[in-house]
C-alpha positions as CSV (number, residue, x, y, z in Angstrom):
1,X,-56.8,-49.2,45.0
2,X,-59.5,-46.7,45.9
3,X,-60.6,-43.9,44.1
4,X,-59.7,-40.6,45.1
5,X,-62.1,-38.0,44.5
6,X,-61.1,-35.1,42.1
7,X,-62.2,-31.6,43.6
8,X,-62.0,-28.7,41.6
9,X,-62.3,-25.1,42.3
10,X,-63.7,-22.6,39.6
11,X,-63.5,-18.7,41.1
12,X,-64.6,-15.5,39.7
13,X,-66.9,-12.5,40.4
14,X,-70.1,-13.8,38.8
15,X,-71.5,-10.3,38.5
16,X,-74.0,-11.5,37.1
17,X,-73.3,-14.8,36.4
18,X,-73.7,-15.4,32.4
19,X,-74.1,-18.3,30.1
20,X,-70.5,-18.5,29.3
21,X,-69.9,-19.0,33.3
22,X,-72.6,-21.9,33.2
23,X,-71.2,-23.5,30.1
24,X,-67.9,-23.8,32.0
25,X,-69.6,-24.9,35.2
26,X,-71.7,-27.5,33.4
27,X,-68.6,-28.8,31.5
28,X,-66.3,-28.7,34.7
29,X,-68.9,-30.8,36.7
30,X,-68.5,-33.4,34.3
31,X,-64.8,-33.8,34.7
32,X,-64.6,-33.4,37.9
33,X,-66.3,-35.4,41.0
34,X,-66.8,-32.2,43.3
35,X,-67.0,-28.5,42.0
36,X,-66.7,-25.7,44.4
37,X,-67.8,-22.6,42.7
38,X,-65.7,-19.5,44.5
39,X,-67.6,-16.4,44.5
40,X,-64.7,-13.8,45.3
41,X,-65.4,-10.6,47.5
42,X,-63.3,-7.4,46.1
43,X,-64.1,-4.6,48.3
44,X,-62.4,-2.3,45.9
45,X,-64.4,-3.4,42.7
46,X,-67.8,-1.9,42.1
47,X,-70.3,-4.8,42.1
48,X,-73.9,-4.8,40.7
49,X,-75.0,-7.7,43.1
50,X,-73.4,-8.0,46.5
51,X,-71.2,-11.0,46.9
52,X,-74.3,-12.8,48.8
53,X,-76.8,-12.1,46.0
54,X,-74.1,-13.5,43.6
55,X,-73.8,-16.5,45.5
56,X,-77.6,-17.1,45.5
57,X,-78.1,-16.6,41.9
58,X,-75.3,-18.9,41.2
59,X,-76.6,-21.6,43.4
60,X,-80.2,-21.0,41.9
61,X,-78.5,-21.7,38.4
62,X,-76.2,-24.8,39.7
63,X,-79.2,-26.1,41.7
64,X,-79.5,-29.2,39.3
65,X,-76.0,-30.2,39.5
66,X,-75.6,-32.5,42.5
67,X,-71.6,-32.4,42.5
68,X,-71.6,-28.2,42.5
69,X,-71.4,-26.1,45.6
70,X,-71.5,-22.5,45.9
71,X,-69.1,-20.8,48.4
72,X,-68.1,-17.0,49.1
73,X,-64.4,-16.3,49.7
74,X,-62.2,-13.3,50.0
75,X,-58.3,-13.1,49.6
76,X,-56.5,-15.0,47.2
77,X,-57.8,-17.6,44.9
78,X,-55.1,-20.3,45.6
79,X,-55.6,-20.0,49.4
80,X,-59.6,-20.6,48.8
81,X,-58.5,-23.7,46.6
82,X,-56.3,-25.0,49.3
83,X,-59.2,-24.3,52.0
84,X,-61.3,-26.3,49.9
85,X,-59.1,-29.1,49.9
86,X,-58.6,-28.9,46.2
87,X,-55.5,-29.2,43.8
88,X,-57.1,-27.9,40.8
89,X,-58.3,-24.5,39.9
90,X,-60.9,-24.1,36.7
91,X,-60.4,-21.0,34.8
92,X,-62.9,-20.3,32.0
93,X,-61.5,-18.5,29.1
94,X,-63.2,-16.4,26.5
95,X,-61.2,-15.2,23.2
96,X,-57.6,-14.9,23.2
97,X,-57.9,-11.7,24.9
98,X,-58.4,-13.5,28.1
99,X,-55.4,-15.8,27.9
100,X,-52.6,-13.1,28.6
101,X,-54.2,-12.0,31.6
102,X,-54.8,-15.7,32.6
103,X,-51.5,-16.6,32.0
104,X,-50.1,-14.1,34.3
105,X,-52.5,-15.5,36.9
106,X,-51.4,-18.9,36.1
107,X,-47.6,-18.3,36.8
108,X,-48.4,-16.2,40.0
109,X,-50.5,-18.9,41.5
110,X,-47.5,-21.4,40.5
111,X,-45.3,-19.2,42.6
112,X,-47.7,-18.9,45.7
113,X,-48.7,-22.9,45.3
114,X,-47.0,-25.2,43.0
115,X,-49.1,-27.9,43.8
116,X,-52.3,-26.4,42.5
117,X,-53.0,-27.2,38.9
118,X,-55.0,-24.7,36.7
119,X,-57.4,-26.0,33.9
120,X,-58.5,-23.8,31.3
121,X,-61.7,-24.2,29.7
122,X,-62.4,-22.5,26.3
123,X,-66.1,-21.4,26.5
124,X,-68.1,-22.5,23.6
125,X,-68.1,-20.3,20.7
126,X,-71.8,-19.3,21.4
127,X,-70.6,-17.7,24.5
128,X,-67.1,-16.7,23.7
129,X,-68.4,-12.7,23.3
130,X,-70.5,-13.0,26.6
131,X,-69.1,-10.8,29.5
132,X,-70.6,-9.7,32.5
133,X,-69.7,-5.8,31.5
134,X,-71.6,-6.8,28.1
135,X,-74.7,-7.8,29.8
136,X,-74.8,-4.6,31.9
137,X,-74.9,-2.7,28.6
138,X,-77.6,-4.5,26.9
139,X,-80.2,-5.2,29.9
140,X,-82.2,-1.9,29.3
141,X,-82.3,-2.4,25.5
142,X,-83.2,-5.9,25.6
143,X,-86.3,-8.0,26.1
144,X,-86.4,-11.2,28.1
145,X,-86.1,-13.4,24.9
146,X,-83.1,-11.5,23.9
147,X,-81.5,-11.7,27.3
148,X,-82.1,-15.6,27.2
149,X,-79.3,-15.7,25.1
150,X,-76.9,-14.5,27.4
151,X,-78.1,-15.1,30.5
152,X,-79.7,-17.9,32.5
153,X,-83.6,-17.4,32.5
154,X,-84.0,-17.6,36.2
155,X,-82.0,-14.7,36.9
156,X,-83.3,-12.4,34.5
157,X,-86.0,-10.7,36.9
158,X,-83.7,-10.0,39.8
159,X,-80.9,-8.7,37.0
160,X,-83.8,-6.5,35.6
161,X,-84.8,-5.2,39.5
162,X,-81.1,-4.8,40.3
163,X,-80.3,-2.7,36.9
164,X,-83.6,-0.7,37.9
165,X,-82.2,0.1,41.4
166,X,-78.9,1.3,40.0
167,X,-80.4,3.7,37.2
């Protein structure tokens, strides 16, 4: 019997990508044959980076993972998962505070497409407190060495430049 490739999709805003996101991406890339990182476009959300910039940052961060690709999407995540010809949605969860919101989304997604399964990956404890909102708060007050505890080093210069533009 031939092996059918298992493709999963991990969606988010990734504004900016954090070590917590990267931890989930690396682990998911080992669990699935193909992993698509979907960078969501939400016109109602005020973002630091444009969707294309976020995709570029992610592409740089995942460049060494051969089975991972990055794509932009708008609309419902379940529709994007279907467009990627996948049936598995990966969600990264941090502390228990994320669980309630993620469970609500899981139930809504099941109503929208009962064939899509959601797999939750708890971020490693070293990153359970890291959020994009926290990053935006600490960048102005941290040196590069401090920031490498929160974000991939290859995005620090662009993150600082973008924060300076928004100051």
